[in-house]
C-alpha positions in Angstrom: 10.4 -78.5 18.8 7.4 -76.2 19.4 4.5 -76.4 17.0 4.5 -73.8 14.2 2.2 -70.8 14.6 -0.6 -70.4 12.1 1.0 -67.0 11.1 4.3 -68.7 10.1 3.1 -69.2 6.6 2.3 -65.5 6.4 5.8 -64.3 7.3 7.0 -62.1 4.4 10.3 -61.4 6.1 12.2 -64.8 6.0 15.4 -65.0 8.0 18.7 -66.5 7.3 21.0 -68.0 9.9 24.1 -66.2 10.9 26.4 -68.8 9.4 24.8 -68.3 6.0 25.6 -64.5 5.9 28.6 -63.2 4.1 30.1 -59.8 5.0 32.2 -58.0 2.4 34.2 -54.8 2.3 32.1 -53.5 -0.6 29.0 -54.1 1.4 30.4 -52.0 4.3 31.1 -49.1 1.9 27.6 -49.4 0.4 26.0 -49.4 3.9 27.9 -46.3 5.1 27.0 -44.5 1.8 23.4 -45.4 2.0 23.2 -44.2 5.6 24.7 -40.8 4.6 22.2 -40.6 1.7 19.3 -41.4 4.1 20.3 -38.7 6.6 20.7 -36.1 3.8 17.3 -37.0 2.3 15.6 -37.1 5.7 17.0 -33.6 6.4 15.6 -32.4 3.1 12.2 -33.9 4.0 12.3 -32.1 7.3 13.2 -28.8 5.7 10.4 -29.2 3.2 8.0 -29.9 6.0 9.1 -26.7 7.9 8.9 -24.6 4.8 6.0 -22.0 4.8 4.3 -21.1 1.6 1.7 -18.4 0.8 -1.5 -19.7 -0.8 -3.7 -17.0 -2.4 -7.4 -17.2 -2.4 -9.9 -15.1 -4.3 -13.3 -14.5 -2.6 -16.1 -12.0 -2.7 -15.5 -9.1 -0.3 -18.5 -9.1 2.0 -17.3 -6.3 4.3 -19.7 -3.5 5.0 -19.2 -0.1 6.7 -15.5 -0.4 6.7 -12.8 2.3 6.7 -9.7 2.5 4.5 -6.5 4.4 5.1 -4.6 6.2 2.4 -1.0 7.0 3.1 0.9 9.5 0.8 4.2 11.3 0.4 4.1 13.6 -2.6 6.3 16.6 -3.4 5.3 19.6 -5.4 8.6 21.5 -6.0 7.0 24.5 -7.8 4.0 25.2 -5.6 4.0 26.8 -2.2 2.1 25.2 0.7 0.0 28.3 1.2 -1.7 27.7 -2.2 -1.9 23.9 -2.0 -5.3 22.4 -0.9 -6.2 18.8 -0.3 -9.8 17.8 -0.7 -11.4 14.4 0.0 -14.6 13.6 -1.7 -17.0 10.5 -1.8 -18.9 8.9 -4.6 -21.7 11.6 -4.5 -19.2 14.4 -5.1 -19.6 15.8 -1.6 -16.5 16.8 0.4 -16.0 14.4 3.2 -15.8 16.2 6.5 -14.6 14.8 9.8 -12.0 12.7 8.0 -9.4 11.3 10.5 -6.0 12.3 9.2 -2.4 12.8 10.2 -1.3 14.8 7.1 1.5 17.4 7.3 2.5 20.2 5.0 6.3 20.4 4.7 7.6 23.7 3.3 10.6 23.2 1.0 13.1 25.7 -0.3 13.4 26.5 -4.0 14.7 23.6 -6.2 17.8 25.6 -7.0 18.6 25.7 -3.3 18.3 22.0 -2.8 14.7 21.7 -1.7 15.6 21.6 2.0 12.9 21.5 4.7 11.9 24.9 6.1 8.9 24.1 8.2 6.6 21.2 9.0 3.0 22.1 9.8 -0.2 20.0 10.3 -2.6 20.2 7.5 -6.1 21.3 8.3 -8.9 19.5 6.3 -11.9 21.9 6.3 -10.5 23.9 9.2 -12.6 25.2 12.0 -10.4 27.3 14.2 -11.4 29.6 17.0 -10.3 33.2 16.9 -9.7 35.2 20.1 -10.3 39.0 19.8 -9.7 41.7 22.3 -13.3 42.8 22.0 -15.8 39.9 22.6 -18.5 42.0 20.8 -16.3 42.2 17.7 -18.2 41.5 14.4 -16.1 41.5 11.3 -17.4 42.8 8.0 -17.9 40.3 5.1 -17.3 43.1 2.5 -20.5 42.9 0.6 -21.0 39.1 0.7 -23.5 37.3 3.0 -21.9 35.6 6.0 -21.5 31.8 5.4 -23.3 29.3 7.5 -20.0 28.0 8.9 -19.0 31.1 10.7 -18.4 31.0 14.5 -20.5 34.1 15.1 -23.7 34.4 13.1 -23.7 37.3 10.5 -20.0 38.0 11.1 -16.8 37.3 9.3 -14.2 37.4 12.0 -11.3 35.7 10.2 -9.7 35.9 6.8 -10.9 32.4 6.1 -14.5 33.4 6.8 -14.2 36.3 4.5 -12.8 34.0 1.8 -15.7 31.6 2.4 -18.2 34.4 2.1 -16.6 35.4 -1.3 -16.6 31.8 -2.4 -20.3 31.5 -1.6 -20.9 34.4 -4.1 -18.3 32.9 -6.6 -16.3 36.1 -6.2 -12.5 36.1 -6.7 -10.7 37.0 -3.5 -7.0 37.6 -4.4 -4.5 38.5 -1.8 -7.0 40.1 0.6 -5.9 43.7 0.1 -7.9 46.2 2.2 -9.6 43.3 4.1 -9.0 44.0 7.8 -9.1 40.4 8.9 -6.5 39.3 6.3 -4.2 42.3 7.0 -4.4 41.4 10.7 -3.4 37.8 9.9 -0.8 38.9 7.4 -2.3 36.6 4.7 -0.8 38.5 1.8 2.7 38.6 3.4 2.6 34.9 4.1 1.7 34.1 0.6 4.4 36.4 -1.0 7.0 34.9 1.4 6.3 31.4 0.0 6.0 32.2 -3.7 9.4 30.6 -4.6 9.0 27.6 -2.3 7.9 24.0 -2.9 5.7 21.8 -0.7 5.6 18.2 0.3 2.4 16.5 1.6 3.0 13.5 3.8 0.9 11.4 6.2 -2.4 9.5 6.0 -6.1 9.9 5.9 -8.9 7.4 6.9 -11.9 7.5 4.7 -15.0 5.4 4.1 -14.4 2.4 2.0 -16.5 3.5 -0.9 -15.8 5.0 -4.3 -14.3 8.4 -4.0 -11.4 10.7 -4.8 -8.9 13.0 -3.3 -7.1 15.8 -5.1 -4.5 18.5 -4.7 -5.5 21.8 -6.3 -4.5 25.5 -5.8 -6.6 27.9 -3.8 -9.5 27.5 -1.4 -12.2 25.1 -2.5 -15.9 25.7 -2.4 -19.1 24.4 -4.0 -20.9 26.5 -6.5 -24.3 24.9 -6.9 -23.4 21.2 -7.6 -19.9 22.1 -8.9 -16.7 21.8 -6.9 -14.4 24.7 -7.8 -11.3 26.4 -6.4 -10.2 30.1 -6.2 -7.5 30.1 -8.8 -6.6 33.8 -8.9 -3.5 33.6 -6.7 -2.3 30.6 -8.6 -2.5 32.1 -12.1 -1.5 35.7 -11.1 1.9 34.7 -9.7 4.8 37.2 -9.7 7.2 34.2 -9.9 9.0 33.9 -13.2 7.5 30.9 -15.1 4.7 30.7 -12.6 3.5 27.8 -10.5 3.0 24.4 -11.9 1.9 21.0 -10.8 5.1 19.2 -11.4 5.2 16.5 -8.8 6.9 13.3 -7.6 5.0 10.6 -5.7 7.5 9.1 -3.2 4.8 6.8 -1.8 1.1 6.1 -2.2 -0.5 3.1 -0.6 -3.9 2.0 0.6 -3.8 0.4 4.1 -0.9 -0.7 6.2 2.3 -2.0 4.6 3.6 -5.5 5.3 6.4 -5.6 8.0 10.0 -6.0 6.7 10.2 -9.4 8.5 7.2 -10.7 6.5 8.6 -9.4 3.2 12.0 -10.8 3.9 10.5 -14.2 4.8 8.4 -14.3 1.7 11.3 -13.2 -0.6 11.5 -10.8 -3.6 8.6 -12.4 -5.5 6.2 -11.4 -2.6 7.5 -7.9 -2.2 7.4 -7.1 -6.0 3.9 -8.6 -6.3 2.6 -6.4 -3.5 4.5 -3.3 -4.4 2.8 0.1 -4.9 2.9 0.9 -8.7 3.0 4.7 -8.1 6.0 4.8 -5.7 8.7 6.8 -7.3 6.5 8.1 -10.1 7.3 11.6 -11.4 5.6 14.0 -13.7 6.9 17.4 -15.0 5.2 20.3 -16.9 5.9 23.9 -17.6 2.2 24.9 -18.1 0.2 26.4 -15.3 -3.1 25.1 -16.6 -2.3 21.4 -16.5 -4.2 18.5 -15.0 -3.1 15.1 -13.9 -5.6 12.3 -13.2 -4.8 8.8 -11.7 -7.6 6.2 -11.9 -6.9 3.6 -9.2 -8.5 0.2 -8.8 -8.2 -0.9 -5.1 -8.4 -4.6 -4.2 -8.7 -5.6 -0.6 -5.9 -8.0 0.5 -5.6 -9.9 3.7 -2.4 -11.6 5.0 -3.0 -14.4 7.5 0.0 -15.9 9.3 0.5 -19.5 10.0 -2.0 -20.8 12.6 -4.3 -17.8 12.4 -7.4 -19.8 11.5 -7.2 -21.9 14.7 -6.7 -18.9 16.9 -9.3 -16.6 15.4 -12.1 -18.9 14.2 -15.0 -16.9 12.9 -13.4 -13.5 13.7 -13.0 -10.5 11.3 -9.8 -8.6 10.9 -11.7 -5.2 10.9 -14.1 -5.9 13.8 -12.3 -3.3 15.9 -14.0 0.1 15.8 -12.1 2.6 13.5 -12.3 5.4 16.1 -10.4 3.2 18.6 -7.5 2.4 16.3 -4.7 4.9 15.8 -4.0 6.1 12.3 -1.6 3.6 10.7 -2.7 0.7 12.9 -6.1 0.1 11.4 -6.1 -3.4 9.8 -3.4 -4.8 12.0 -4.1 -7.4 14.7 -2.1 -8.7 17.7 -2.1 -12.2 16.1 0.0 -10.8 13.1 -2.8 -10.7 10.5 -2.9 -7.6 8.3 -5.8 -6.2 6.3 -4.4 -4.0 3.5 -5.0 -3.2 -0.1 -3.3 -3.6 -3.5 -4.1 -1.4 -6.4 -3.6 -1.0 -10.1 -3.5 2.4 -11.8 -3.9 4.1 -15.1 -3.1 7.8 -15.6 -4.2 10.6 -17.9 -2.8 14.1 -18.3 -4.0 17.1 -20.4 -3.6 20.8 -20.9 -6.6 22.8 -19.7 -6.3 25.1 -22.7 -7.5 22.2 -24.9 -6.4 21.3 -28.4 -4.5 18.4 -30.0 -2.4 15.9 -28.1 0.2 15.7 -30.9 3.1 16.6 -28.6 2.4 13.3 -26.7 2.2 11.3 -29.9 -1.6 11.2 -30.2 -2.6 13.4 -33.2 -6.0 11.9 -33.3 -6.8 13.0 -29.7 -8.4 16.3 -28.9 -8.6 17.6 -25.3 -11.5 19.5 -24.0 -11.0 23.1 -22.8 -11.4 24.0 -19.1 -11.1 22.3 -15.7 -9.1 22.7 -12.5 -5.3 22.4 -12.6 -4.1 19.9 -10.1 -3.4 16.3 -9.3 -6.5 14.1 -8.9 -6.7 10.5 -7.6 -10.0 8.7 -8.3 -10.3 5.3 -6.6 -12.7 2.5 -7.1 -13.2 -0.5 -4.8 -13.1 -4.0 -6.3 -15.9 -6.4 -5.2 -13.3 -9.2 -4.9 -10.8 -9.8 -2.1 -7.5 -11.6 -2.1 -6.6 -13.7 1.0 -2.9 -14.7 1.3 -2.8 -17.5 3.8 0.4 -19.0 5.2 0.5 -22.8 5.3 2.9 -25.6 5.6 4.2 -26.9 2.3 3.6 -30.5 3.5 1.5 -32.0 6.3 3.1 -34.0 9.1 1.6 -37.2 7.6 3.2 -36.3 4.3 6.5 -35.9 6.1 6.2 -39.4 7.7 5.4 -40.9 4.3 8.3 -39.1 2.7 10.7 -40.4 5.5 9.5 -44.0 5.0 9.9 -43.7 1.2 13.4 -42.3 1.7 14.5 -45.1 4.0 12.9 -47.9 2.1 13.9 -46.7 -1.4 17.5 -46.1 -0.4 18.0 -49.4 1.3 16.4 -51.2 -1.7 18.7 -49.5 -4.1 21.7 -50.1 -1.8 20.9 -53.8 -1.6 20.7 -54.1 -5.4 24.1 -52.3 -5.7 25.7 -54.5 -3.1 24.3 -57.6 -4.7 25.7 -56.5 -8.1 29.1 -55.8 -6.6 29.2 -59.1 -4.8 28.2 -61.1 -7.9 30.7 -59.2 -10.1 33.6 -59.9 -7.7 32.8 -63.6 -7.5 32.7 -63.9 -11.3 36.0 -62.1 -11.7 37.6 -64.5 -9.1 36.2 -67.5 -10.9 37.7 -66.3 -14.2 41.1 -65.8 -12.7 41.1 -69.1 -10.8 40.3 -71.0 -14.0 
């Protein structure tokens, strides 16, 4: 007989000889049941390991010199496109020029006719269009106003818009352009009259500097009078349409930055999609007053979505490192790795009649509105200094998965052994009682 190893005394797994083992039917049933339970629990552990969760982080937004896209789809059923103006302004109150945009004006038929689409036309922000004349020496009259600095030909007003700019510089009302040669040639008055009973939808997106600012929809041509931003409202208020024009509107969509792909929303479930929804989508306001003003105060929070494995592939990189002028409108903030830089926002709104007076009709007798202002729909947005990062991660690490498997196997076998022992002892006791 070979000498015993020094490790024999340390053996915690003592063995029994084959002749001392007893196999029972109940033990076989317990064994099969325990194996099925082990397989089920191991599959649950594997599913839990493969599950992806989104872990939000709140950090200080250290980005500088970034851009932000604003995508909109807003319908004005009682205002023609010819009168509707979109202006984009920054924190200083200056109109932003050179804004990259893909906004379209959609002419709509009257509400009573179903509001069908009549024409789709690109919107011109602060237009600068060339005019071709038969006579290259042509110099149009500015009709008593000095020629604005933005004209194509110094000292001349060769288009209807240039005459309107000249009048705006003097704070003169322009009207329909009667007896103005340039406007009669361009049929400005006829175009305006033809659209009086129509509505308008503004759809598309603009890319602006990521700073505090506002964009607004107001009637008539905009201009600056000193340090004040004003609009030519004569054609808006002097409307031949019964009931006049109003700023009744419906916001079909308003979002800041790209939207999450449907595949991501579906994978994250309803909680994710509701949490990141746009609060103004589907919002509608109605009024019968011409002189009415709607204001929306928006707080924008930068939000990043990082898919599983993004950190290891893009160590130290920034989602917005790409130059804004190289990214197409609608693609800024998206990367090939699947990461998305977008924005969430919260909003509060305020509306008032420009004629002033009490707000008793809205249930606020104690509130008095100031008199004056510009009718329209205004969106004032502020940028939060904080940033939310939604990072995809495994619900459990691989080490945690192995620990879980070991716990499942060991725990199940231990419980099964106890159950089998109890059944075996119980059967033996019953036999002894019957035999005696």
